[in-house]
Structure formats: structure tokens, C-alpha cells
N, C-alpha and C positions, 0 to 999 in steps of 0.2 A: 077416404078409406083405401081406395085403390092406390093412391100415391104412397101411403104409408106401407102398404104391402110390397110395392115395388122397391121402396127404400130398404125395407127389411131384407128382402131377397138379395138386393144389391150389396148390402153390408155383410150379410152372413153367408150368402151363397158361395162366394169365392173362398173364404177360409174353410168352409165345409168341404168344398171340392178338393182343395189342396190337402186337407187332412185325410180324406178318403184315398186320394192318390198315394200319399206317403205310406199309409197303412197297408195298402195293397203291395207296394214295392217292398216294404220291410217284411211283410209276411213271407214272400218268396225267398228272401235272403235268410230269414229265420229257419225256414224248412231246409235249405241247403246246409246251414250251420248245424242243425240237429242231425242230419244224415252224416255229416263229417264227424261229429262227436261220437255217433254210434259206431262208425267205422273205426275210429281211433280206439274206442273201448274194446271192440272185438279184437283188434290187433294186439292190444296190451294183454288181453286175456289169453290169447294164443301163445304169447311169448312167456307168460308167467307159469 
């Protein structure tokens, strides 16, 4: 039982850790992109 548990963690732990890492990185970039789009929208509204 313990060997199976260690095997499951070994097999799934790394992909889960990588997925979480990538999601956290992408979240920050999405926030920056959202702010840039808002700024662009405001600039377009001011010129119109």
C-alpha cells in the first residue's frame, strides 16, 4: 500500500506541480494583459 502511494505521488506529483507553476505564471501575465486592454480602451474612448 505504501509503495503504491509513493508511486502515485511520484507519477502525479511532478505534473501537478508543473501545472500549478504554469497557472500561477500565466495568471500574472493575464492580469497585465487585462490592464493593458483597459488602458487602450480608455485611450480610444478619449480620442473618439
